[in-house]
VODRENRO-77826 format. One record per residue (C-alpha): residue in three letters; chain; x, y, z. Coordinates in pm, 1 decimal. Layout:
BEGIN
SITE; ala; A; X; Y; Z
...
END
This chain:
BEGIN
SITE; met; A; 10356.2; 12641.5; 11110.3
SITE; gly; A; 10156.6; 12850.3; 11353.0
SITE; arg; A; 9997.3; 13012.7; 11045.2
SITE; ser; A; 9915.4; 12687.4; 10866.3
SITE; val; A; 9542.4; 12742.2; 10919.1
SITE; ser; A; 9346.1; 13064.3; 10957.2
SITE; leu; A; 9016.0; 13015.1; 11139.4
SITE; ser; A; 8891.2; 13369.0; 11066.7
SITE; pro; A; 8997.4; 13437.0; 10709.3
SITE; asn; A; 8921.4; 13759.2; 10526.2
SITE; pro; A; 8982.0; 13680.1; 10160.7
SITE; pro; A; 9032.3; 13985.3; 9939.3
SITE; ala; A; 8744.7; 14067.7; 9708.3
SITE; gly; A; 8807.2; 13978.7; 9346.2
SITE; thr; A; 8701.4; 13795.1; 9034.6
SITE; phe; A; 8860.0; 13532.3; 8811.4
SITE; tyr; A; 8749.6; 13384.1; 8479.2
SITE; his; A; 8876.2; 13033.0; 8407.5
SITE; arg; A; 8885.3; 13001.2; 8031.2
SITE; leu; A; 8954.3; 12625.4; 8018.8
SITE; ser; A; 8633.7; 12536.1; 8204.4
SITE; asn; A; 8439.6; 12850.8; 8102.4
SITE; arg; A; 8351.7; 12940.9; 8461.1
SITE; his; A; 8336.4; 13278.6; 8629.9
SITE; tyr; A; 8435.3; 13307.1; 8996.5
SITE; ser; A; 8394.7; 13593.8; 9238.8
SITE; val; A; 8483.6; 13645.4; 9603.0
SITE; ser; A; 8304.2; 13894.5; 9822.6
SITE; gly; A; 8312.2; 13906.0; 10199.4
SITE; arg; A; 8347.6; 13549.3; 10316.9
SITE; ala; A; 8172.1; 13384.5; 10023.6
SITE; met; A; 8288.3; 13239.6; 9691.5
SITE; arg; A; 8055.5; 13223.4; 9392.6
SITE; arg; A; 8065.1; 13056.2; 9051.7
SITE; his; A; 7847.6; 13105.7; 8745.3
SITE; gln; A; 7842.5; 13046.9; 8371.1
SITE; leu; A; 7668.9; 13243.7; 8096.0
SITE; asp; A; 7411.8; 13099.4; 7858.3
SITE; ala; A; 7370.7; 13196.8; 7491.8
SITE; gln; A; 7172.0; 13505.8; 7594.8
SITE; gly; A; 7436.2; 13617.1; 7844.8
SITE; arg; A; 7229.5; 13519.7; 8149.9
SITE; glu; A; 7389.6; 13366.5; 8455.7
SITE; val; A; 7334.4; 12990.1; 8491.2
SITE; asn; A; 7477.1; 12706.9; 8700.3
SITE; val; A; 7528.0; 12933.0; 8999.3
SITE; val; A; 7694.3; 12789.9; 9309.5
SITE; glu; A; 7789.8; 12991.6; 9616.9
SITE; lys; A; 7955.4; 12867.8; 9933.4
SITE; ala; A; 8075.2; 13036.2; 10249.6
SITE; val; A; 8446.0; 13054.9; 10333.3
SITE; his; A; 8496.5; 12904.7; 10678.8
SITE; phe; A; 8873.8; 12879.8; 10709.3
SITE; ala; A; 9192.1; 12906.3; 10505.7
SITE; ile; A; 9492.2; 12679.7; 10459.7
SITE; gly; A; 9834.4; 12836.5; 10405.3
SITE; ser; A; 10042.1; 13107.9; 10564.9
SITE; gly; A; 9995.8; 13349.0; 10277.2
SITE; asn; A; 10370.1; 13362.4; 10205.3
SITE; his; A; 10299.4; 13177.8; 9880.5
SITE; ala; A; 9924.1; 13121.7; 9871.1
SITE; met; A; 9604.6; 13076.2; 10067.3
SITE; thr; A; 9344.2; 12816.8; 9977.4
SITE; tyr; A; 8997.0; 12849.0; 10123.5
SITE; val; A; 8772.4; 12580.0; 10267.7
SITE; his; A; 8397.7; 12546.0; 10317.8
SITE; arg; A; 8239.2; 12333.5; 10589.2
SITE; ser; A; 7911.6; 12187.0; 10459.7
SITE; pro; A; 7604.2; 12149.0; 10681.9
SITE; glu; A; 7683.3; 11775.0; 10685.6
SITE; gly; A; 8029.1; 11849.3; 10827.7
SITE; arg; A; 8231.7; 11779.0; 10511.4
SITE; leu; A; 8528.0; 12007.5; 10440.5
SITE; leu; A; 8540.2; 12119.7; 10077.5
SITE; glu; A; 8836.3; 12287.9; 9909.3
SITE; leu; A; 8723.6; 12593.4; 9715.7
SITE; pro; A; 8827.5; 12615.2; 9350.3
SITE; ile; A; 9024.5; 12940.2; 9343.7
SITE; ser; A; 9312.5; 13041.0; 9570.0
SITE; phe; A; 9484.0; 13370.7; 9637.5
SITE; tyr; A; 9851.4; 13369.0; 9532.5
SITE; ala; A; 10114.5; 13611.9; 9657.0
SITE; leu; A; 10252.8; 13639.4; 9301.1
SITE; asp; A; 9940.5; 13656.1; 9087.9
SITE; gly; A; 9634.1; 13717.2; 9303.7
SITE; trp; A; 9328.0; 13501.4; 9237.1
SITE; ala; A; 9375.4; 13192.2; 9020.3
SITE; met; A; 9272.1; 12827.2; 9018.6
SITE; ser; A; 9366.2; 12622.2; 9323.2
SITE; pro; A; 9648.9; 12366.1; 9280.6
SITE; gly; A; 9533.9; 12084.3; 9054.8
SITE; tyr; A; 9232.4; 12278.9; 8926.2
SITE; asp; A; 9375.0; 12445.8; 8613.4
SITE; thr; A; 9216.1; 12191.4; 8375.4
SITE; pro; A; 8900.6; 12187.5; 8159.9
SITE; thr; A; 8745.3; 11933.3; 8399.1
SITE; his; A; 8812.5; 11989.3; 8767.0
SITE; leu; A; 8637.5; 11920.1; 9096.6
SITE; asp; A; 8513.4; 12278.1; 9137.1
SITE; phe; A; 8329.8; 12295.9; 9474.1
SITE; arg; A; 8333.1; 11917.6; 9528.2
SITE; arg; A; 8688.8; 11826.5; 9634.9
SITE; glu; A; 8682.9; 11698.3; 9991.3
SITE; val; A; 8960.7; 11793.4; 10232.8
SITE; thr; A; 9040.3; 11457.5; 10388.3
SITE; glu; A; 9208.9; 11372.2; 10715.8
SITE; ala; A; 9518.8; 11282.2; 10512.9
SITE; cys; A; 9525.6; 11644.1; 10391.0
SITE; leu; A; 9470.3; 11779.6; 10740.7
SITE; phe; A; 9761.1; 11580.6; 10886.5
SITE; cys; A; 10016.2; 11814.9; 10732.2
SITE; his; A; 9811.2; 12134.7; 10732.6
SITE; ser; A; 9632.3; 12118.5; 11065.6
SITE; asn; A; 9704.7; 12041.3; 11428.8
SITE; gly; A; 9445.8; 11764.3; 11424.0
SITE; arg; A; 9123.0; 11637.7; 11276.4
SITE; glu; A; 8952.3; 11963.0; 11368.4
SITE; pro; A; 9121.2; 12240.1; 11164.6
SITE; ala; A; 9360.2; 12446.9; 11375.1
SITE; pro; A; 9708.9; 12596.1; 11330.2
SITE; ile; A; 9989.8; 12346.0; 11383.4
SITE; gly; A; 10109.2; 12365.9; 11741.2
SITE; cys; A; 10414.7; 12278.5; 11947.2
SITE; gly; A; 10310.4; 11915.2; 11985.9
SITE; arg; A; 10375.7; 11837.9; 11620.3
SITE; cys; A; 10750.5; 11854.9; 11692.9
SITE; his; A; 10765.9; 11823.1; 12072.0
SITE; gly; A; 10502.4; 11557.5; 12134.5
SITE; asp; A; 10236.8; 11567.0; 12404.0
SITE; gly; A; 10302.6; 11878.4; 12607.3
SITE; ala; A; 10032.6; 11840.9; 12873.4
SITE; ala; A; 10277.9; 11756.5; 13153.7
SITE; his; A; 10511.8; 12035.1; 13045.8
SITE; ala; A; 10227.9; 12287.3; 13035.7
SITE; ala; A; 10121.7; 12185.7; 13387.2
SITE; lys; A; 10473.9; 12200.2; 13529.5
SITE; pro; A; 10738.8; 12324.7; 13284.3
SITE; thr; A; 11070.2; 12142.3; 13325.1
SITE; arg; A; 11332.5; 12035.7; 13073.4
SITE; gly; A; 11272.1; 11669.0; 13146.7
SITE; asn; A; 10900.6; 11642.7; 13070.2
SITE; ile; A; 10900.7; 11765.0; 12709.9
SITE; leu; A; 11066.4; 11617.6; 12402.7
SITE; asn; A; 11346.8; 11831.2; 12259.5
SITE; pro; A; 11405.1; 11708.7; 11903.8
SITE; lys; A; 11761.7; 11838.4; 11921.1
SITE; arg; A; 11843.9; 11555.7; 12163.1
SITE; leu; A; 11713.4; 11285.5; 11930.4
SITE; pro; A; 11940.2; 11082.2; 11701.3
SITE; val; A; 12000.4; 11271.5; 11378.0
SITE; glu; A; 11770.0; 11053.9; 11168.4
SITE; arg; A; 11486.4; 11091.7; 11420.2
SITE; gln; A; 11541.5; 11469.6; 11412.2
SITE; leu; A; 11499.9; 11457.9; 11037.0
SITE; asp; A; 11184.6; 11247.4; 11069.7
SITE; val; A; 11018.9; 11517.3; 11280.3
SITE; cys; A; 11035.3; 11749.6; 10978.0
SITE; leu; A; 10976.3; 11487.3; 10711.1
SITE; gln; A; 10646.8; 11373.6; 10861.5
SITE; cys; A; 10495.7; 11667.7; 10670.7
SITE; his; A; 10771.4; 11786.2; 10438.2
SITE; leu; A; 10836.3; 11464.1; 10246.0
SITE; glu; A; 10620.6; 11403.6; 9940.7
SITE; thr; A; 10768.2; 11237.3; 9635.1
SITE; ala; A; 10471.7; 11326.9; 9412.7
SITE; ser; A; 10143.4; 11510.6; 9457.5
SITE; ser; A; 9963.8; 11303.6; 9192.4
SITE; gly; A; 10011.1; 11029.2; 8937.0
SITE; phe; A; 10099.3; 10746.6; 9176.3
SITE; pro; A; 10071.3; 10674.8; 9549.3
SITE; asp; A; 10375.8; 10847.1; 9697.0
SITE; ser; A; 10327.2; 10683.0; 10038.4
SITE; leu; A; 10113.6; 10436.1; 10229.3
SITE; arg; A; 10068.6; 10414.0; 10603.0
SITE; gln; A; 10192.3; 10094.5; 10759.0
SITE; pro; A; 9920.2; 9842.6; 10857.0
SITE; gly; A; 9725.7; 9945.3; 11163.2
SITE; arg; A; 9851.4; 10304.6; 11172.1
SITE; asp; A; 9595.9; 10582.9; 11216.9
SITE; ile; A; 9650.2; 10904.5; 11022.1
SITE; phe; A; 9734.1; 11106.4; 11333.5
SITE; ser; A; 9930.4; 10833.0; 11511.4
SITE; phe; A; 10286.2; 10948.2; 11430.6
SITE; gln; A; 10476.2; 11073.1; 11735.4
SITE; pro; A; 10798.4; 11278.0; 11729.9
SITE; gly; A; 11089.6; 11057.3; 11825.8
SITE; glu; A; 10972.0; 10744.3; 11645.3
SITE; ala; A; 11099.9; 10626.1; 11308.7
SITE; leu; A; 10894.9; 10773.2; 11026.9
SITE; thr; A; 10933.5; 10450.4; 10829.6
SITE; gly; A; 10738.3; 10271.6; 11103.0
SITE; tyr; A; 10448.5; 10502.2; 11022.3
SITE; lys; A; 10473.9; 10520.1; 10642.8
SITE; ala; A; 10652.3; 10365.9; 10348.6
SITE; tyr; A; 10741.6; 10606.3; 10066.2
SITE; phe; A; 10763.7; 10535.2; 9694.4
SITE; asp; A; 10903.8; 10703.8; 9385.1
SITE; arg; A; 10888.4; 10653.4; 9011.0
SITE; pro; A; 11217.3; 10735.8; 8837.6
SITE; gly; A; 11176.7; 10952.2; 8532.0
SITE; pro; A; 11203.8; 11316.3; 8428.9
SITE; pro; A; 11294.3; 11531.8; 8731.7
SITE; arg; A; 10987.1; 11684.2; 8891.9
SITE; phe; A; 10963.1; 11992.3; 9112.2
SITE; glu; A; 10653.6; 12033.8; 9326.0
SITE; val; A; 10535.0; 12241.4; 9620.5
SITE; asn; A; 10618.2; 11982.5; 9886.0
SITE; his; A; 10949.1; 11863.3; 9741.6
SITE; ala; A; 11181.9; 12014.8; 10004.6
SITE; gly; A; 11248.3; 11689.1; 10187.1
SITE; tyr; A; 11239.9; 11485.2; 9867.0
SITE; gly; A; 11502.4; 11708.5; 9708.5
SITE; leu; A; 11721.1; 11726.3; 10019.0
SITE; leu; A; 11740.3; 11347.9; 10057.9
SITE; gln; A; 11867.6; 11322.5; 9699.3
SITE; ser; A; 12126.0; 11598.0; 9742.2
SITE; arg; A; 12494.8; 11520.3; 9733.5
SITE; cys; A; 12545.9; 11752.7; 10031.8
SITE; phe; A; 12302.9; 11549.3; 10239.4
SITE; gln; A; 12433.5; 11213.2; 10123.2
SITE; ala; A; 12796.3; 11310.2; 10184.5
SITE; ser; A; 12730.9; 11459.5; 10527.2
SITE; gly; A; 12767.9; 11128.6; 10704.9
SITE; gly; A; 12429.9; 11168.7; 10871.7
SITE; arg; A; 12509.0; 11510.5; 11014.6
SITE; met; A; 12285.6; 11719.2; 10790.3
SITE; thr; A; 11922.3; 11778.6; 10889.5
SITE; cys; A; 11664.3; 12041.9; 10808.5
SITE; thr; A; 11769.4; 12245.1; 11112.7
SITE; thr; A; 12126.0; 12263.4; 10983.7
SITE; cys; A; 12000.0; 12555.3; 10776.7
SITE; his; A; 11656.6; 12631.7; 10920.8
SITE; asp; A; 11571.7; 12768.1; 11263.2
SITE; pro; A; 11255.5; 12569.2; 11347.4
SITE; his; A; 11118.8; 12864.5; 11545.5
SITE; gly; A; 11205.2; 13132.6; 11291.1
SITE; phe; A; 11154.1; 13221.6; 10927.0
SITE; gln; A; 11499.2; 13286.7; 10785.3
SITE; ala; A; 11732.7; 13012.3; 10663.9
SITE; arg; A; 12096.9; 13024.4; 10770.8
SITE; asn; A; 12377.6; 13008.7; 10515.1
SITE; val; A; 12608.4; 12742.5; 10658.3
SITE; cys; A; 12761.1; 12615.6; 10334.1
SITE; ala; A; 13110.0; 12748.5; 10413.6
SITE; gly; A; 13117.3; 12525.9; 10720.3
SITE; cys; A; 13174.0; 12226.7; 10490.6
SITE; his; A; 13288.2; 12387.5; 10165.2
SITE; glu; A; 13622.1; 12557.0; 10223.4
SITE; ser; A; 13713.6; 12661.2; 9870.1
SITE; thr; A; 13783.9; 13022.5; 9778.0
SITE; his; A; 13463.5; 13024.1; 9574.4
SITE; ala; A; 13258.6; 12903.9; 9871.6
SITE; arg; A; 13403.9; 13165.3; 10105.3
SITE; arg; A; 13353.0; 13439.9; 9849.4
SITE; gln; A; 12993.1; 13341.4; 9767.5
SITE; gln; A; 12876.2; 13238.1; 10112.3
SITE; ala; A; 12632.3; 13528.5; 10131.0
SITE; asp; A; 12412.2; 13364.6; 9866.6
SITE; cys; A; 12510.2; 13005.4; 9790.1
SITE; ala; A; 12143.2; 12908.3; 9759.5
SITE; gly; A; 12087.3; 13156.0; 9478.1
SITE; cys; A; 12285.5; 12932.1; 9239.9
SITE; his; A; 12276.1; 12588.8; 9401.8
SITE; met; A; 11920.8; 12597.2; 9542.5
SITE; pro; A; 11741.9; 12833.6; 9302.7
SITE; lys; A; 11380.7; 12934.6; 9338.2
SITE; arg; A; 11172.4; 12766.3; 9070.1
SITE; ala; A; 10811.6; 12756.9; 8959.1
SITE; thr; A; 10641.9; 12447.2; 9092.9
SITE; glu; A; 10474.0; 12207.3; 8851.2
SITE; asp; A; 10168.6; 12128.0; 9063.3
SITE; ala; A; 10095.9; 12489.6; 9163.8
SITE; pro; A; 10196.2; 12708.3; 8868.8
SITE; his; A; 10152.4; 13038.1; 9054.2
SITE; val; A; 10407.5; 12949.1; 9323.0
SITE; thr; A; 10786.3; 12959.8; 9333.7
SITE; met; A; 10976.2; 12755.8; 9591.8
SITE; thr; A; 11338.9; 12689.2; 9681.9
SITE; asp; A; 11473.0; 12375.6; 9514.1
SITE; his; A; 11627.5; 12168.8; 9794.1
SITE; arg; A; 11798.4; 11927.0; 9556.0
SITE; ile; A; 12134.2; 12099.6; 9615.8
SITE; ser; A; 12346.5; 12056.0; 9304.9
SITE; leu; A; 12617.5; 12209.1; 9091.4
SITE; thr; A; 12407.0; 12172.7; 8777.8
SITE; ala; A; 12044.3; 12112.0; 8689.4
SITE; pro; A; 11934.4; 11748.7; 8750.5
SITE; lys; A; 11955.8; 11525.6; 8446.0
SITE; ala; A; 11650.7; 11356.6; 8303.0
SITE; gln; A; 11613.0; 10984.1; 8359.9
SITE; pro; A; 11414.2; 10736.0; 8152.8
SITE; pro; A; 11071.1; 10650.7; 8294.4
SITE; gly; A; 11082.7; 10368.8; 8546.5
SITE; glu; A; 10865.8; 10147.9; 8762.4
SITE; leu; A; 10732.9; 10242.0; 9102.3
SITE; ala; A; 11006.9; 10171.8; 9354.9
SITE; pro; A; 11078.0; 10218.6; 9727.1
SITE; phe; A; 11207.7; 10562.3; 9820.3
SITE; arg; A; 11223.5; 10550.6; 10199.2
SITE; gly; A; 11110.8; 10273.4; 10428.8
SITE; thr; A; 11016.4; 9918.0; 10341.3
SITE; gly; A; 10699.2; 9724.3; 10276.5
SITE; arg; A; 10373.0; 9789.4; 10092.4
SITE; leu; A; 10541.2; 9821.1; 9750.7
SITE; asp; A; 10310.2; 9559.3; 9599.3
SITE; leu; A; 10008.0; 9748.0; 9729.8
SITE; ala; A; 10144.6; 10077.9; 9597.4
SITE; arg; A; 10192.6; 9925.7; 9250.9
SITE; leu; A; 9844.3; 9773.8; 9267.0
SITE; arg; A; 9686.6; 10107.0; 9363.2
SITE; his; A; 9874.2; 10277.3; 9079.4
SITE; thr; A; 9736.7; 10023.9; 8833.0
SITE; ile; A; 9380.3; 10070.1; 8959.4
SITE; asp; A; 9404.1; 10450.9; 8972.1
SITE; ser; A; 9534.0; 10446.2; 8614.0
SITE; gly; A; 9214.5; 10274.9; 8499.6
SITE; arg; A; 9389.8; 9950.3; 8408.1
SITE; gly; A; 9266.2; 9738.3; 8698.9
SITE; thr; A; 9135.1; 9388.7; 8633.6
SITE; glu; A; 8881.1; 9208.4; 8846.9
SITE; ala; A; 9169.5; 9025.4; 9012.8
SITE; asp; A; 9333.7; 9358.4; 9097.4
SITE; tyr; A; 9024.6; 9484.1; 9278.0
SITE; arg; A; 8987.9; 9156.2; 9465.0
SITE; arg; A; 9351.6; 9169.9; 9569.2
SITE; trp; A; 9321.1; 9528.2; 9697.4
SITE; ala; A; 9021.7; 9433.7; 9911.4
SITE; ala; A; 9208.9; 9125.7; 10040.2
SITE; leu; A; 9515.0; 9331.7; 10133.4
SITE; glu; A; 9304.2; 9599.6; 10307.3
SITE; pro; A; 8987.7; 9420.1; 10419.5
SITE; arg; A; 8872.0; 9708.7; 10643.3
SITE; ser; A; 8922.0; 9979.3; 10380.4
SITE; val; A; 8589.3; 10123.8; 10268.0
SITE; pro; A; 8739.8; 10261.9; 9942.5
SITE; ala; A; 8878.1; 9914.7; 9864.0
SITE; leu; A; 8543.5; 9747.1; 9932.3
SITE; ala; A; 8351.2; 10013.2; 9739.8
SITE; ser; A; 8583.8; 9982.2; 9440.7
SITE; leu; A; 8555.6; 9603.2; 9444.3
SITE; gly; A; 8176.5; 9620.8; 9466.4
SITE; glu; A; 8154.6; 9866.3; 9176.8
SITE; ala; A; 8397.8; 9655.3; 8973.3
SITE; leu; A; 8198.2; 9337.3; 9029.5
SITE; met; A; 7885.8; 9520.3; 8910.9
SITE; arg; A; 8071.8; 9630.5; 8596.4
SITE; phe; A; 8203.5; 9279.7; 8539.1
SITE; gly; A; 7850.2; 9141.5; 8550.3
SITE; lys; A; 7865.7; 8979.0; 8893.9
SITE; pro; A; 7601.8; 9163.4; 9098.0
SITE; ala; A; 7536.0; 8868.9; 9330.5
SITE; glu; A; 7898.8; 8882.1; 9441.4
SITE; ala; A; 7894.7; 9261.5; 9455.4
SITE; leu; A; 7601.1; 9284.7; 9698.7
SITE; pro; A; 7766.7; 9142.0; 10015.2
SITE; val; A; 8081.3; 9345.6; 9946.3
SITE; leu; A; 7881.5; 9667.5; 9918.5
SITE; gln; A; 7679.0; 9579.4; 10226.8
SITE; arg; A; 8000.8; 9536.7; 10425.7
SITE; ala; A; 8119.7; 9874.9; 10302.7
SITE; arg; A; 7790.4; 10041.0; 10398.8
SITE; lys; A; 7804.2; 9888.8; 10746.4
SITE; ala; A; 8151.4; 10037.0; 10792.5
SITE; asp; A; 8051.3; 10379.0; 10651.3
SITE; pro; A; 7671.6; 10426.2; 10631.9
SITE; gly; A; 7694.3; 10766.5; 10461.9
SITE; asn; A; 7939.8; 10675.2; 10185.5
SITE; val; A; 7778.4; 10809.1; 9867.9
SITE; val; A; 7980.4; 10583.7; 9636.7
SITE; val; A; 7851.5; 10275.9; 9817.4
SITE; leu; A; 7494.6; 10408.1; 9837.8
SITE; asn; A; 7488.9; 10481.4; 9463.3
SITE; ala; A; 7625.1; 10135.9; 9380.5
SITE; leu; A; 7360.5; 9972.4; 9600.7
SITE; ala; A; 7093.2; 10188.9; 9436.0
SITE; val; A; 7204.3; 10069.8; 9092.8
SITE; tyr; A; 7187.2; 9711.1; 9219.6
SITE; glu; A; 6828.0; 9762.1; 9338.4
SITE; ala; A; 6722.5; 9946.0; 9021.6
SITE; thr; A; 6857.2; 9675.0; 8791.6
SITE; arg; A; 6634.6; 9430.0; 8979.3
SITE; gly; A; 6328.8; 9647.4; 8928.7
SITE; arg; A; 6312.2; 9761.5; 9290.2
SITE; leu; A; 6287.6; 10129.6; 9206.5
SITE; pro; A; 6140.6; 10254.9; 9538.8
SITE; ala; A; 6427.7; 10084.3; 9725.3
SITE; ala; A; 6676.3; 10241.9; 9485.5
SITE; met; A; 6521.1; 10584.8; 9541.7
SITE; arg; A; 6543.6; 10547.8; 9919.3
SITE; leu; A; 6914.6; 10474.6; 9891.9
SITE; leu; A; 6963.9; 10772.3; 9659.7
SITE; glu; A; 6778.7; 11004.7; 9895.3
SITE; thr; A; 7008.0; 10888.2; 10175.1
SITE; ala; A; 7306.9; 10963.6; 9950.2
SITE; arg; A; 7165.2; 11306.5; 9861.0
SITE; ala; A; 7119.1; 11392.4; 10226.9
SITE; ala; A; 7477.2; 11285.3; 10302.9
SITE; asp; A; 7625.5; 11487.0; 10013.7
SITE; pro; A; 7392.8; 11720.6; 9822.0
SITE; asp; A; 7680.9; 11828.0; 9592.1
SITE; his; A; 7746.8; 11481.7; 9443.7
SITE; pro; A; 7658.2; 11494.1; 9070.4
SITE; leu; A; 7633.6; 11116.9; 9019.5
SITE; thr; A; 7369.3; 11095.9; 9290.4
SITE; trp; A; 7159.0; 11354.2; 9104.9
SITE; ile; A; 7207.0; 11170.1; 8773.9
SITE; asn; A; 7095.2; 10843.3; 8930.9
SITE; ile; A; 6798.4; 11020.3; 9091.1
SITE; gly; A; 6707.0; 11147.5; 8745.1
SITE; val; A; 6735.6; 10802.9; 8586.9
SITE; thr; A; 6525.4; 10647.0; 8861.7
SITE; arg; A; 6259.6; 10918.3; 8842.6
SITE; glu; A; 6240.9; 10868.1; 8465.9
SITE; ala; A; 6185.8; 10496.7; 8521.2
SITE; leu; A; 5910.7; 10583.0; 8769.5
SITE; gly; A; 5745.2; 10808.4; 8509.6
SITE; asp; A; 5832.1; 11135.4; 8684.8
SITE; arg; A; 5971.5; 11336.8; 8393.2
SITE; thr; A; 5952.5; 11668.9; 8579.6
SITE; gly; A; 6147.9; 11530.6; 8873.5
SITE; ala; A; 6400.2; 11369.1; 8638.9
SITE; glu; A; 6460.3; 11696.9; 8455.0
SITE; ala; A; 6512.6; 11882.8; 8782.2
SITE; ala; A; 6761.4; 11618.4; 8897.5
SITE; tyr; A; 6962.6; 11634.1; 8573.3
SITE; arg; A; 6974.2; 12013.0; 8590.6
SITE; glu; A; 7094.8; 11992.5; 8949.5
SITE; ala; A; 7371.8; 11751.8; 8842.5
SITE; ile; A; 7477.8; 12002.5; 8573.4
SITE; arg; A; 7470.2; 12291.3; 8823.1
SITE; his; A; 7718.9; 12105.7; 9042.9
SITE; gln; A; 7924.9; 11971.5; 8750.5
SITE; pro; A; 7874.3; 12178.9; 8435.1
SITE; asp; A; 8107.9; 11952.7; 8234.3
SITE; ser; A; 7903.8; 11637.4; 8309.7
SITE; ser; A; 7843.1; 11488.9; 7965.8
SITE; gly; A; 7627.3; 11215.5; 8118.8
SITE; ala; A; 7385.1; 11460.0; 8277.9
SITE; arg; A; 7369.2; 11678.2; 7964.6
SITE; arg; A; 7310.8; 11378.2; 7739.4
SITE; arg; A; 7028.1; 11245.5; 7955.1
SITE; leu; A; 6868.9; 11590.2; 7990.8
SITE; gly; A; 6884.5; 11642.5; 7613.2
SITE; ala; A; 6722.8; 11305.2; 7546.8
SITE; leu; A; 6449.2; 11379.9; 7802.2
SITE; ile; A; 6344.7; 11723.6; 7676.7
SITE; gln; A; 6396.3; 11684.1; 7300.8
END
């Protein structure tokens, strides 16, 4: 955990061509570059960003991060894998990916960093606030997780090592009123988050250690005695083989040197195809497939209705009532307000959308989704200068946002500025080469 973040990374030089998105990447020094080739073989759509820090110990992979001048943290599109060298970052091996635009949120940092400002995970993540102990070290003024009830011991690890799915549905939601970094060792994890699962074909992902362990027969039959530290030294790297302590058969005694090799095999992960991890779903045989099922509680209670609602909206099947319900359930959530405002615009109710979007902007003045929606509202009412002011504010907040550039192009066209519109569409394509909207509008403009 002390190597979870590297603040002075030195990525190895290299190149990688991603066939699915037809993009060439190169790394040199502390910079990552992307380009494409036009019909004459000339470089186009060039983007280059500095590497400011890295996430990952390097045992399996290292993913690199850029800090923009506006302070946003952006995941870079290729990672360095211990097995295969340079390849697409997890979730990026598709024809359409977020390239240099995927923001590293505070939710990401919770498990990878010691706090909101990127730093290696420290002692406090497991031992709590150590200020008093640092000032005057005694056994009584620092939390020792070993002295916690067994389930609370487990929660210390699961705060970061429990993820039921990395995509496809909301695997967890924080309980109402809980800040991202509010969990404290010693409290019940279910008071901080509720976790969800969707029964179906067995999945195996990078962060499935806790998920697999909780479903293991060994864990379930241990009577609450088994935790992560049963096998793992929290201050070391090597796992202990303790299987013979419970399994007393001749086979167990004979094979105790490598029980995990058969019952916890290393497997390729589905969400990061260049990584192999130990499968913590301890079993005699491979897990059997289940029929697809509905989203259901996995650990903790509450928020299931919201999780199902978010899954419906994220799947593109949300109705107007769904968006209204999300905003009602989370009235201070800027994403909920922004989504409702955009939905009301799509459903032909701009008068209702305006106060919702204004509330969202008041809560987050630099939110580019909200600023673009407000710009569309102004433009559809013929107030083009007002729309352009909003779009310029959005551009200043996030110069890499392709939709902002498209909307700038549309607005400049409406103002009669064809040169400015063409430049804006080309900038949108530079940031998102697969943007069909920008290419279509540019083609119509210059034909």
